[in-house]
All heavy atoms as an XYZ file, in Angstrom:
812
protein
N     -73.391    125.426     10.959
C     -73.932    126.659     10.416
C     -72.825    127.363      9.655
O     -71.764    127.619     10.202
C     -74.432    127.525     11.567
C     -74.734    128.939     11.171
S     -75.305    129.970     12.530
C     -73.864    130.056     13.548
N     -73.039    127.689      8.406
C     -72.015    128.459      7.715
C     -72.369    129.932      7.754
O     -73.508    130.330      7.931
C     -71.774    127.942      6.287
C     -72.829    128.366      5.297
O     -73.315    129.479      5.324
N     -73.168    127.466      4.398
N     -71.352    130.759      7.608
C     -71.532    132.199      7.802
C     -72.451    132.820      6.760
O     -73.153    133.774      7.052
C     -70.184    132.899      7.818
O     -69.487    132.636      6.627
N     -72.471    132.287      5.551
C     -73.359    132.849      4.541
C     -74.813    132.601      4.896
O     -75.666    133.456      4.681
C     -73.039    132.287      3.161
C     -71.741    132.790      2.552
C     -71.485    132.080      1.228
C     -71.746    134.285      2.354
N     -75.113    131.437      5.462
C     -76.480    131.178      5.917
C     -76.855    132.145      7.020
O     -77.959    132.669      7.065
C     -76.611    129.740      6.421
O     -76.418    128.838      5.373
N     -75.942    132.370      7.930
C     -76.198    133.312      9.016
C     -76.459    134.690      8.442
O     -77.402    135.361      8.826
C     -74.999    133.370      9.978
O     -74.778    132.077     10.494
C     -75.247    134.343     11.105
N     -75.630    135.126      7.502
C     -75.790    136.448      6.931
C     -77.131    136.547      6.211
O     -77.829    137.549      6.333
C     -74.652    136.773      5.973
C     -74.743    138.190      5.449
S     -73.278    138.806      4.641
C     -72.782    137.498      3.602
N     -77.500    135.505      5.500
C     -78.763    135.516      4.789
C     -79.927    135.692      5.748
O     -80.836    136.469      5.512
C     -78.917    134.215      3.998
O     -80.181    134.154      3.401
N     -79.888    134.972      6.851
C     -80.956    135.061      7.838
C     -81.010    136.457      8.447
O     -82.067    137.065      8.540
C     -80.738    134.024      8.937
S     -82.024    134.031     10.189
N     -79.880    136.977      8.852
C     -79.870    138.273      9.510
C     -80.250    139.371      8.535
O     -80.922    140.328      8.897
C     -78.500    138.540     10.167
C     -78.459    139.911     10.800
C     -78.218    137.480     11.212
N     -79.862    139.234      7.286
C     -80.212    140.273      6.317
C     -81.721    140.339      6.104
O     -82.229    141.335      5.639
C     -79.489    140.044      4.991
O     -79.989    138.891      4.345
N     -82.423    139.282      6.495
C     -83.890    139.317      6.421
C     -84.476    140.015      7.642
O     -85.676    140.110      7.791
C     -84.450    137.901      6.349
C     -84.107    137.188      5.084
C     -84.803    135.848      4.995
N     -84.899    135.174      6.275
C     -84.695    133.885      6.452
N     -84.357    133.130      5.444
N     -84.830    133.347      7.637
N     -83.616    140.460      8.552
C     -84.093    141.198      9.709
C     -84.199    140.371     10.973
O     -84.663    140.849     11.991
N     -83.779    139.118     10.941
C     -83.904    138.247     12.105
C     -82.587    138.204     12.863
O     -81.544    137.919     12.295
C     -84.290    136.849     11.656
S     -84.407    135.699     13.023
N     -82.638    138.483     14.155
C     -81.436    138.412     14.988
C     -81.727    137.679     16.287
O     -81.259    138.048     17.338
C     -80.926    139.817     15.277
C     -80.401    140.491     14.036
C     -79.670    141.752     14.378
N     -79.143    142.288     13.142
C     -79.158    143.563     12.832
N     -79.631    144.451     13.646
N     -78.661    143.976     11.692
N     -82.520    136.644     16.217
C     -82.970    135.976     17.426
C     -82.006    134.899     17.909
O     -82.088    134.469     19.040
C     -84.346    135.371     17.207
S     -84.343    134.021     16.007
N     -81.112    134.397     17.075
C     -80.177    133.354     17.468
C     -80.751    131.946     17.395
O     -80.106    130.995     17.801
N     -81.974    131.779     16.911
C     -82.604    130.449     16.847
C     -82.572    129.914     15.421
O     -82.436    130.652     14.464
C     -84.061    130.552     17.291
C     -84.233    130.956     18.735
C     -85.701    130.886     19.120
N     -86.515    131.705     18.243
C     -87.089    132.840     18.602
N     -86.929    133.311     19.805
N     -87.826    133.513     17.752
N     -82.742    128.602     15.307
C     -82.872    127.982     13.990
C     -84.264    128.250     13.449
O     -85.221    128.400     14.205
C     -82.642    126.473     14.083
O     -81.323    126.216     14.447
N     -84.378    128.288     12.146
C     -85.656    128.515     11.489
C     -85.979    127.328     10.603
O     -85.124    126.502     10.305
C     -85.606    129.802     10.657
C     -85.313    131.009     11.501
N     -86.266    131.629     12.239
C     -84.161    131.671     11.740
C     -85.731    132.635     12.902
N     -84.440    132.681     12.607
N     -87.211    127.233     10.155
C     -87.660    126.110      9.345
C     -86.882    125.930      8.061
O     -86.789    124.835      7.532
N     -86.293    126.997      7.545
C     -85.552    126.893      6.290
C     -84.114    126.429      6.507
O     -83.305    126.422      5.589
C     -85.573    128.218      5.525
C     -85.029    129.387      6.346
O     -84.511    129.165      7.454
O     -85.131    130.525      5.858
N     -83.772    126.038      7.745
C     -82.436    125.524      8.030
C     -81.417    126.590      8.363
O     -80.268    126.299      8.634
N     -81.831    127.843      8.343
C     -80.909    128.929      8.649
C     -80.934    129.238     10.134
O     -81.925    129.049     10.810
C     -81.286    130.188      7.866
C     -81.263    130.070      6.350
C     -81.712    131.377      5.726
C     -79.876    129.707      5.866
N     -79.826    129.684     10.624
C     -79.749    130.107     12.012
C     -79.090    131.472     12.038
O     -78.094    131.711     11.372
C     -78.915    129.124     12.825
C     -78.835    129.503     14.292
C     -78.063    128.480     15.083
O     -77.536    127.522     14.534
N     -77.991    128.682     16.371
N     -79.666    132.383     12.797
C     -79.065    133.702     12.837
C     -78.202    133.844     14.078
O     -78.323    133.096     15.030
C     -80.123    134.797     12.776
S     -81.166    134.892     14.203
N     -77.341    134.777     14.036
C     -76.431    135.030     15.136
C     -77.049    136.042     16.084
O     -77.535    137.076     15.665
C     -75.111    135.577     14.583
O     -74.280    135.971     15.627
N     -77.001    135.745     17.363
C     -77.521    136.697     18.339
C     -76.453    137.709     18.719
O     -76.696    138.627     19.470
C     -78.004    135.957     19.587
O     -76.923    135.254     20.160
N     -75.264    137.559     18.188
C     -74.159    138.435     18.538
C     -73.981    139.537     17.497
O     -73.639    139.255     16.344
C     -72.872    137.618     18.620
O     -71.754    138.461     18.634
N     -74.192    140.787     17.895
C     -73.972    141.878     16.936
C     -72.523    141.924     16.444
O     -72.277    142.268     15.290
C     -74.310    143.135     17.746
C     -75.176    142.667     18.853
C     -74.727    141.267     19.149
N     -71.578    141.556     17.304
C     -70.175    141.550     16.883
C     -69.956    140.529     15.771
O     -69.290    140.809     14.779
C     -69.269    141.253     18.073
S     -67.512    141.360     17.681
N     -70.528    139.355     15.916
C     -70.393    138.310     14.895
C     -71.040    138.761     13.587
O     -70.501    138.538     12.515
C     -71.017    137.001     15.388
C     -70.932    135.878     14.393
C     -69.504    135.455     14.141
N     -69.493    134.382     13.167
C     -68.598    134.264     12.192
N     -67.618    135.126     12.087
N     -68.671    133.275     11.346
N     -72.207    139.403     13.690
C     -72.870    139.912     12.497
C     -71.961    140.895     11.768
O     -71.795    140.838     10.558
C     -74.202    140.559     12.880
C     -74.803    141.402     11.796
C     -75.082    142.722     11.872
C     -75.202    140.994     10.475
N     -75.627    143.173     10.674
C     -75.703    142.124      9.806
C     -75.162    139.785      9.797
C     -76.176    142.083      8.506
C     -75.632    139.742      8.483
C     -76.136    140.873      7.859
N     -71.344    141.791     12.526
C     -70.457    142.778     11.911
C     -69.250    142.109     11.263
O     -68.807    142.530     10.190
C     -70.018    143.814     12.952
S     -71.365    144.893     13.485
N     -68.731    141.067     11.895
C     -67.631    140.305     11.288
C     -68.045    139.759      9.925
O     -67.271    139.804      8.969
C     -67.251    139.111     12.169
C     -66.368    139.396     13.319
C     -66.020    138.105     14.021
O     -65.028    137.461     13.608
O     -66.737    137.737     14.964
N     -69.253    139.218      9.854
C     -69.735    138.646      8.597
C     -69.928    139.726      7.536
O     -69.630    139.516      6.362
C     -71.048    137.897      8.834
C     -70.921    136.645      9.697
C     -72.306    136.112     10.053
C     -70.092    135.586      9.002
N     -70.426    140.870      7.955
C     -70.596    141.997      7.020
C     -69.245    142.365      6.415
O     -69.120    142.568      5.205
C     -71.231    143.212      7.748
C     -71.160    144.462      6.888
C     -72.669    142.896      8.135
N     -68.216    142.434      7.258
C     -66.879    142.795      6.793
C     -66.294    141.683      5.918
O     -65.816    141.929      4.814
C     -65.959    143.095      7.996
C     -66.453    144.340      8.737
C     -64.514    143.252      7.542
C     -65.846    144.525     10.111
N     -66.349    140.474      6.423
C     -65.745    139.336      5.708
C     -66.321    139.143      4.309
O     -65.599    138.883      3.352
C     -65.941    138.059      6.521
C     -65.385    136.825      5.852
C     -65.618    135.584      6.693
C     -65.088    134.355      5.996
N     -65.351    133.132      6.768
N     -67.632    139.284      4.192
C     -68.300    139.015      2.920
C     -68.624    140.284      2.132
O     -69.359    140.227      1.148
C     -69.567    138.196      3.163
C     -69.269    136.853      3.734
N     -68.705    135.835      3.006
C     -69.407    136.376      4.999
C     -68.529    134.783      3.778
N     -68.943    135.086      4.995
N     -68.052    141.407      2.595
C     -68.240    142.690      1.913
C     -69.704    142.975      1.633
O     -70.092    143.375      0.533
C     -67.433    142.730      0.624
C     -65.960    142.662      0.872
C     -65.204    142.755     -0.417
N     -63.773    142.650     -0.158
C     -62.875    142.899     -1.054
N     -63.222    143.255     -2.269
N     -61.606    142.789     -0.751
N     -70.506    142.771      2.639
C     -71.944    142.997      2.535
C     -72.201    144.473      2.828
O     -72.607    144.873      3.898
C     -72.671    142.076      3.515
C     -74.166    142.114      3.410
C     -74.820    141.892      2.201
C     -74.939    142.347      4.537
C     -76.190    141.927      2.106
C     -76.319    142.374      4.453
C     -76.935    142.162      3.242
O     -78.300    142.192      3.161
N     -71.932    145.308      1.818
C     -71.959    146.756      1.978
C     -73.336    147.298      2.339
O     -73.439    148.371      2.924
C     -71.404    147.446      0.736
C     -69.956    147.147      0.507
N     -68.967    147.551      1.364
C     -69.334    146.442     -0.476
C     -67.793    147.133      0.928
N     -67.989    146.452     -0.182
N     -74.374    146.561      2.046
C     -75.724    147.023      2.385
C     -75.925    147.126      3.900
O     -76.807    147.850      4.351
C     -76.765    146.075      1.787
N     -75.096    146.439      4.670
C     -75.235    146.445      6.140
C     -74.091    147.198      6.818
O     -73.869    147.027      8.015
C     -75.324    145.023      6.646
N     -73.391    148.036      6.089
C     -72.289    148.802      6.701
C     -72.772    149.691      7.835
O     -72.034    149.949      8.778
C     -71.568    149.636      5.639
C     -70.584    148.827      4.842
C     -69.681    149.628      3.932
N     -69.854    151.058      3.951
C     -70.103    151.792      2.874
N     -70.215    151.233      1.705
N     -70.226    153.098      2.968
N     -74.014    150.135      7.769
C     -74.552    150.972      8.847
C     -74.574    150.209     10.173
O     -74.391    150.802     11.234
C     -75.952    151.463      8.492
N     -74.771    148.885     10.114
C     -74.740    148.076     11.336
C     -73.343    148.098     11.954
O     -73.196    148.172     13.176
C     -75.146    146.628     11.051
C     -76.619    146.482     10.721
O     -77.400    147.419     10.988
O     -76.984    145.418     10.189
N     -72.324    148.030     11.113
C     -70.940    148.076     11.602
C     -70.665    149.447     12.209
O     -70.098    149.553     13.304
C     -69.929    147.767     10.471
C     -68.505    147.924     10.960
C     -70.161    146.365      9.913
N     -71.097    150.478     11.526
C     -70.898    151.841     12.020
C     -71.573    152.035     13.385
O     -70.980    152.590     14.311
C     -71.444    152.838     11.004
C     -71.071    154.255     11.269
C     -71.436    155.184     10.113
O     -71.758    154.711      9.004
O     -71.395    156.395     10.359
N     -72.782    151.554     13.517
C     -73.506    151.658     14.786
C     -72.789    150.890     15.882
O     -72.636    151.379     17.012
C     -74.948    151.132     14.627
O     -75.625    151.927     13.663
C     -75.700    151.168     15.942
N     -72.321    149.696     15.564
C     -71.617    148.884     16.559
C     -70.335    149.573     17.018
O     -70.039    149.612     18.212
C     -71.309    147.500     15.991
C     -70.731    146.570     17.014
C     -71.545    145.893     17.899
C     -69.365    146.374     17.096
C     -71.014    145.036     18.848
C     -68.819    145.529     18.045
C     -69.652    144.857     18.922
N     -69.578    150.120     16.086
C     -68.332    150.796     16.454
C     -68.594    152.037     17.300
O     -67.795    152.373     18.176
C     -67.538    151.174     15.202
C     -66.938    150.003     14.428
C     -66.303    150.495     13.138
C     -65.929    149.257     15.274
N     -69.708    152.670     17.082
C     -70.061    153.849     17.872
C     -70.560    153.461     19.268
O     -70.190    154.067     20.261
C     -71.138    154.660     17.143
C     -71.513    155.952     17.859
C     -72.679    156.669     17.193
N     -73.875    155.834     17.278
C     -74.596    155.441     16.235
N     -74.257    155.803     15.020
N     -75.666    154.696     16.395
N     -71.390    152.418     19.339
C     -72.072    152.082     20.584
C     -71.355    151.084     21.472
O     -71.640    151.014     22.666
C     -73.476    151.542     20.281
C     -74.364    152.582     19.625
O     -74.027    153.787     19.682
O     -75.390    152.193     19.051
N     -70.457    150.281     20.935
C     -69.764    149.265     21.728
C     -68.267    149.377     21.465
O     -67.666    148.541     20.806
C     -70.279    147.877     21.378
C     -69.891    146.837     22.404
O     -68.967    147.091     23.209
O     -70.512    145.766     22.418
N     -67.681    150.415     22.019
C     -66.296    150.737     21.695
C     -65.302    149.676     22.156
O     -64.299    149.436     21.488
C     -65.944    152.103     22.264
C     -66.724    153.203     21.588
C     -66.522    154.547     22.237
O     -65.585    154.743     22.982
N     -67.404    155.470     21.938
N     -65.558    149.017     23.257
C     -64.616    147.995     23.748
C     -64.533    146.826     22.770
O     -63.442    146.378     22.414
C     -65.030    147.513     25.131
N     -65.660    146.306     22.332
C     -65.662    145.206     21.362
C     -65.294    145.698     19.965
O     -64.829    144.940     19.132
C     -67.032    144.531     21.325
C     -67.362    143.725     22.553
S     -66.265    142.317     22.771
C     -66.656    141.327     21.344
N     -65.507    146.968     19.715
C     -65.236    147.534     18.401
C     -63.773    147.536     18.025
O     -63.435    147.535     16.843
N     -62.888    147.507     19.013
C     -61.449    147.526     18.714
C     -61.082    146.366     17.793
O     -60.346    146.529     16.831
C     -60.621    147.512     20.016
C     -60.831    148.831     20.757
C     -59.151    147.274     19.722
C     -60.219    148.877     22.131
N     -61.630    145.212     18.058
C     -61.391    144.042     17.211
C     -61.874    144.310     15.779
O     -61.198    143.970     14.799
C     -62.102    142.825     17.809
C     -62.157    141.643     16.892
C     -61.032    140.862     16.683
C     -63.331    141.314     16.218
C     -61.077    139.771     15.827
C     -63.378    140.233     15.365
C     -62.256    139.467     15.176
O     -62.310    138.401     14.330
N     -63.044    144.937     15.646
C     -63.592    145.177     14.315
C     -62.796    146.211     13.528
O     -62.735    146.135     12.301
C     -65.060    145.598     14.407
C     -66.021    144.488     14.817
C     -67.436    145.028     14.888
C     -65.952    143.309     13.869
N     -62.188    147.173     14.218
C     -61.306    148.108     13.509
C     -60.185    147.326     12.826
O     -59.832    147.599     11.678
C     -60.710    149.150     14.463
C     -61.636    150.286     14.798
C     -62.215    150.389     16.049
C     -61.930    151.272     13.852
C     -63.060    151.442     16.367
C     -62.774    152.322     14.155
C     -63.336    152.401     15.411
O     -64.179    153.439     15.723
N     -59.635    146.354     13.525
C     -58.591    145.520     12.940
C     -59.087    144.755     11.730
O     -58.408    144.677     10.699
N     -60.292    144.190     11.839
C     -60.879    143.460     10.713
C     -61.092    144.383      9.513
O     -60.830    144.002      8.373
C     -62.211    142.824     11.125
C     -62.074    141.711     12.128
C     -61.343    140.520     11.563
O     -61.696    140.043     10.464
O     -60.403    140.041     12.219
N     -61.578    145.582      9.770
C     -61.794    146.539      8.678
C     -60.483    146.881      7.984
O     -60.418    146.956      6.755
C     -62.454    147.819      9.207
C     -63.926    147.716      9.576
C     -64.360    148.931     10.386
C     -64.796    147.564      8.335
N     -59.437    147.090      8.770
C     -58.156    147.491      8.181
C     -57.448    146.329      7.493
O     -56.682    146.542      6.558
C     -57.259    148.122      9.248
C     -57.832    149.418      9.818
S     -58.395    150.631      8.589
C     -56.837    151.104      7.847
N     -57.700    145.103      7.923
C     -57.104    143.939      7.253
C     -57.819    143.604      5.954
O     -57.269    142.922      5.094
C     -57.122    142.724      8.183
C     -56.153    142.779      9.344
C     -56.392    141.600     10.292
C     -54.713    142.799      8.862
N     -59.032    144.080      5.820
C     -59.807    143.836      4.605
C     -59.127    144.521      3.420
O     -58.495    145.561      3.567
C     -61.221    144.395      4.788
O     -61.892    144.436      3.559
N     -59.296    143.949      2.263
C     -58.739    144.583      1.067
C     -59.706    145.622      0.485
O     -59.399    146.257     -0.510
C     -58.403    143.526      0.019
O     -59.572    142.808     -0.337
N     -60.848    145.800      1.140
C     -61.852    146.743      0.652
C     -61.507    148.166      1.070
O     -61.380    148.475      2.250
C     -63.231    146.371      1.207
O     -64.161    147.396      0.939
N     -61.387    149.036      0.098
C     -61.126    150.448      0.369
C     -62.274    151.057      1.167
O     -62.068    151.881      2.059
C     -60.932    151.199     -0.948
C     -60.588    152.660     -0.767
C     -60.414    153.364     -2.126
N     -60.332    154.784     -1.973
C     -61.382    155.589     -1.811
N     -62.591    155.092     -1.804
N     -61.219    156.887     -1.677
N     -63.509    150.641      0.876
C     -64.674    151.150      1.589
C     -64.607    150.817      3.079
O     -65.032    151.608      3.915
C     -65.965    150.590      0.990
C     -66.294    151.151     -0.368
C     -67.589    150.566     -0.896
C     -67.894    151.133     -2.268
N     -69.165    150.630     -2.794
N     -64.072    149.653      3.400
C     -63.946    149.270      4.807
C     -62.937    150.165      5.529
O     -63.152    150.563      6.676
C     -63.541    147.808      4.946
C     -64.657    146.868      4.646
N     -64.437    145.584      4.218
C     -66.001    147.007      4.706
C     -65.586    144.972      4.029
N     -66.554    145.826      4.312
N     -61.849    150.470      4.863
C     -60.829    151.332      5.475
C     -61.366    152.748      5.687
O     -61.130    153.368      6.723
C     -59.566    151.331      4.619
C     -58.880    149.970      4.639
C     -57.692    149.961      3.720
C     -56.987    148.739      3.713
N     -56.745    147.625      3.612
N     -62.118    153.237      4.726
C     -62.736    154.560      4.857
C     -63.739    154.549      6.017
O     -63.792    155.490      6.813
C     -63.421    154.979      3.531
C     -64.297    156.196      3.711
C     -62.371    155.211      2.456
N     -64.505    153.478      6.136
C     -65.471    153.355      7.228
C     -64.768    153.367      8.586
O     -65.220    154.040      9.512
C     -66.296    152.078      7.071
C     -67.331    151.807      8.159
C     -68.392    152.902      8.186
C     -67.970    150.442      7.947
N     -63.655    152.656      8.694
C     -62.904    152.636      9.956
C     -62.436    154.032     10.337
O     -62.580    154.454     11.499
C     -61.707    151.688      9.843
N     -61.911    154.763      9.395
C     -61.435    156.130      9.668
C     -62.585    157.061     10.041
O     -62.474    157.874     10.952
C     -60.659    156.656      8.473
C     -59.333    155.928      8.296
C     -58.514    156.449      7.125
N     -57.290    155.707      7.023
C     -57.045    154.791      6.085
N     -57.934    154.544      5.151
N     -55.891    154.144      6.078
N     -63.688    156.922      9.338
C     -64.867    157.751      9.617
C     -65.390    157.480     11.026
O     -65.671    158.412     11.779
C     -65.955    157.451      8.581
C     -67.256    158.144      8.838
C     -68.309    157.701      7.843
C     -69.676    158.239      8.217
N     -70.738    157.685      7.385
N     -65.513    156.215     11.383
C     -66.035    155.859     12.703
C     -65.097    156.310     13.813
O     -65.549    156.825     14.837
C     -66.271    154.354     12.794
S     -67.636    153.795     11.770
N     -63.804    156.124     13.612
C     -62.851    156.548     14.632
C     -62.920    158.054     14.836
O     -62.914    158.530     15.975
C     -61.428    156.119     14.274
C     -60.360    156.524     15.290
C     -60.660    155.950     16.667
C     -58.994    156.091     14.816
N     -63.005    158.792     13.774
C     -63.108    160.250     13.893
C     -64.349    160.655     14.678
O     -64.314    161.611     15.452
C     -63.144    160.898     12.509
O     -61.925    160.686     11.846
N     -65.426    159.907     14.507
C     -66.686    160.238     15.170
C     -66.662    159.946     16.675
O     -67.344    160.631     17.437
C     -67.833    159.479     14.517
N     -65.891    158.936     17.093
C     -65.927    158.535     18.511
C     -64.634    158.810     19.260
O     -64.547    158.523     20.454
C     -66.309    157.047     18.671
C     -67.679    156.767     18.098
C     -65.249    156.142     18.077
N     -63.644    159.370     18.616
C     -62.329    159.551     19.242
C     -62.406    160.311     20.564
O     -61.705    159.962     21.525
C     -61.375    160.249     18.280
N     -63.251    161.303     20.646
C     -63.358    162.097     21.871
C     -63.991    161.337     23.025
O     -63.865    161.745     24.175
C     -64.149    163.381     21.610
C     -63.404    164.320     20.698
O     -62.181    164.323     20.653
N     -64.143    165.111     19.939
N     -64.687    160.227     22.720
C     -65.370    159.442     23.746
C     -64.549    158.240     24.217
O     -64.882    157.627     25.228
C     -66.707    158.930     23.210
C     -67.644    160.016     22.757
C     -68.837    159.455     22.005
O     -69.121    158.254     22.121
O     -69.486    160.233     21.287
N     -63.507    157.890     23.497
C     -62.731    156.688     23.813
C     -61.720    156.959     24.915
O     -61.210    158.068     25.033
C     -61.999    156.178     22.565
C     -62.904    155.682     21.477
S     -61.996    155.135     20.024
C     -61.576    153.472     20.522
N     -61.430    155.896     25.685
C     -60.371    156.054     26.667
C     -59.029    156.127     25.937
O     -58.896    155.676     24.799
C     -60.394    154.917     27.708
C     -59.950    153.588     27.133
O     -58.724    153.337     27.149
O     -60.803    152.804     26.682
N     -58.048    156.714     26.588
C     -56.766    157.027     25.941
C     -56.063    155.794     25.384
O     -55.528    155.827     24.270
C     -55.855    157.761     26.914
N     -56.050    154.689     26.134
C     -55.348    153.481     25.670
C     -56.021    152.865     24.450
O     -55.356    152.451     23.503
C     -55.251    152.458     26.798
C     -54.306    152.902     27.886
O     -53.332    153.603     27.630
N     -54.592    152.504     29.113
N     -57.348    152.794     24.476
C     -58.080    152.249     23.322
C     -57.879    153.123     22.100
O     -57.654    152.627     20.995
C     -59.574    152.142     23.636
O     -59.801    151.249     24.686
N     -57.958    154.425     22.302
C     -57.778    155.357     21.188
C     -56.398    155.198     20.560
O     -56.269    155.148     19.340
C     -57.992    156.794     21.659
C     -57.845    157.888     20.605
C     -58.826    157.677     19.462
C     -58.034    159.256     21.239
N     -55.387    155.080     21.388
C     -54.024    154.907     20.879
C     -53.905    153.622     20.057
O     -53.338    153.622     18.962
C     -53.023    154.900     22.037
C     -51.552    154.763     21.667
C     -51.099    155.944     20.817
C     -50.710    154.673     22.930
N     -54.468    152.538     20.574
C     -54.412    151.254     19.854
C     -55.114    151.326     18.503
O     -54.591    150.864     17.489
C     -55.057    150.147     20.698
O     -54.345    149.939     21.873
N     -56.306    151.907     18.507
C     -57.071    151.983     17.255
C     -56.403    152.935     16.264
O     -56.328    152.645     15.075
C     -58.540    152.386     17.533
C     -59.288    152.588     16.227
C     -59.226    151.323     18.385
N     -55.883    154.060     16.750
C     -55.193    154.990     15.852
C     -54.021    154.303     15.163
O     -53.769    154.528     13.983
C     -54.709    156.211     16.617
C     -55.745    157.284     16.788
C     -55.125    158.513     17.426
C     -56.078    159.667     17.449
N     -55.482    160.873     18.055
N     -53.271    153.482     15.911
C     -52.158    152.759     15.308
C     -52.633    151.832     14.210
O     -52.007    151.721     13.160
C     -51.389    151.974     16.375
C     -50.532    152.840     17.253
C     -49.767    152.014     18.260
C     -48.917    152.890     19.150
N     -48.190    152.104     20.153
N     -53.760    151.155     14.440
C     -54.296    150.256     13.430
C     -54.767    151.012     12.200
O     -54.523    150.617     11.070
C     -55.483    149.473     13.983
C     -55.141    148.280     14.786
S     -56.623    147.334     15.168
C     -57.185    148.155     16.642
N     -55.471    152.100     12.435
C     -56.163    152.798     11.350
C     -55.258    153.721     10.553
O     -55.350    153.798      9.341
C     -57.382    153.570     11.924
C     -58.010    154.468     10.879
C     -58.410    152.594     12.478
N     -54.360    154.423     11.234
C     -53.579    155.439     10.538
C     -52.129    155.037     10.248
O     -51.455    155.712      9.480
C     -53.606    156.748     11.327
C     -54.985    157.351     11.384
C     -55.683    157.424     12.579
C     -55.599    157.835     10.236
C     -56.954    157.955     12.625
C     -56.867    158.372     10.277
C     -57.541    158.438     11.472
N     -51.652    153.962     10.818
C     -50.275    153.520     10.557
C     -50.220    152.455      9.482
O     -49.407    151.559      9.529
C     -49.617    153.015     11.842
C     -49.323    154.136     12.831
O     -49.416    155.305     12.436
O     -49.025    153.818     13.986
N     -51.089    152.533      8.518
C     -51.137    151.525      7.441
C     -50.461    152.067      6.207
O     -50.685    153.098      5.741
C     -52.595    151.171      7.125
C     -53.296    150.529      8.271
C     -53.295    149.025      8.165
O     -53.305    148.466      7.079
N     -53.249    148.362      9.295
């Protein structure tokens, strides 16, 4: 399964993780979906990344790193926006780690 096929399937609204008749398979992992959105600069699904960073803060730490490693300015702005929105809810160690990634660039 290549990531573009996965992205194509999920962008059609399918997140079941099963193969379909057209040969595409979608990812059942929201984290993996967000990785693909970042990797392929699929800006139409940035809201999915924002939701994931807000709702799954433990797994989101990895995605903050992916956003900041991206060469996309929009991704870096998204990381800062999301961190500002959830900073008060994060535990101190996670917040410190993410702040270093996001603001020490």
